[in-house]
C-alpha positions as CSV (number, residue, x, y, z in Angstrom):
1,M,-4.0,0.9,22.0
2,T,-5.7,3.4,19.5
3,T,-5.0,7.6,19.6
4,K,-7.6,10.1,18.6
5,I,-6.2,12.3,16.4
6,A,-7.0,15.1,14.2
7,V,-6.8,15.2,10.6
8,S,-7.1,17.5,7.4
9,L,-8.4,16.1,3.9
10,P,-9.4,17.4,0.9
11,D,-13.2,17.2,0.7
12,E,-13.3,14.6,-2.9
13,Q,-12.0,12.3,-0.1
14,V,-14.3,12.8,3.1
15,R,-16.9,12.2,0.4
16,A,-15.2,9.0,-1.0
17,A,-14.8,7.9,3.0
18,K,-18.1,8.7,4.1
19,R,-19.6,6.9,0.7
20,A,-17.6,4.1,1.7
21,V,-18.6,3.0,4.8
22,S,-22.5,4.0,3.5
23,Q,-21.9,1.3,1.2
24,G,-20.6,-1.4,3.6
25,A,-17.0,-0.5,1.9
26,A,-15.5,0.0,5.1
27,A,-16.6,0.0,8.8
28,S,-16.1,3.2,9.2
29,V,-14.0,6.9,8.2
30,S,-11.1,6.1,11.0
31,A,-10.9,2.4,9.6
32,L,-10.7,3.0,6.2
33,V,-8.1,5.8,7.0
34,S,-6.3,3.0,9.2
35,D,-6.3,0.4,6.9
36,A,-4.3,3.4,3.9
37,L,-2.3,3.9,6.1
38,A,-1.3,0.6,7.1
39,D,-1.4,0.0,3.3
40,K,1.3,3.1,2.3
41,L,3.5,2.1,5.4
42,Q,3.6,-1.6,3.8
43,R,4.4,-0.3,0.7
44,D,7.3,1.9,1.5
45,S,9.0,-0.8,3.6
46,L,8.9,-3.1,0.8
47,A,10.4,-0.6,-1.1
48,A,13.0,0.3,1.3
49,I,14.4,-3.6,0.8
50,V,13.9,-3.5,-2.8
51,A,16.3,-0.6,-3.5
52,D,18.4,-2.2,-1.0
53,L,18.8,-5.8,-2.4
54,L,18.9,-3.3,-5.6
55,A,22.3,-1.5,-4.0
56,D,23.7,-4.6,-3.1
57,H,22.9,-7.0,-6.1
58,G,22.5,-4.8,-8.5
59,S,19.2,-4.7,-11.8
60,P,17.6,-8.2,-12.5
61,S,19.7,-9.9,-15.7
62,E,17.4,-10.7,-18.3
63,A,17.8,-14.8,-17.9
64,D,16.6,-13.9,-14.1
65,Y,13.7,-12.2,-15.4
66,A,13.0,-14.9,-17.4
67,W,13.2,-17.6,-14.8
68,A,10.7,-15.4,-13.1
69,R,8.1,-15.8,-15.8
70,G,8.3,-19.1,-16.0
71,A,7.9,-19.7,-12.7
72,L,4.5,-17.8,-12.8
73,G,3.3,-19.5,-15.5
74,L,3.5,-16.4,-17.4
């Protein structure tokens, strides 16, 4: 289900959104805004998870970072 709403955006964002649609980077302005909002909500959720982990376990040690760099092949 979808609900139609009205939002106000700065003119430059509207122009950029319409340009993205005309260039085929987005199916519609609504789809672009919906995707951007979904991304923002996911980042906020992940940030909350990280904050909880830091509160519960503290910051990673240098050894933790070294392990992660090795695991990632960096």
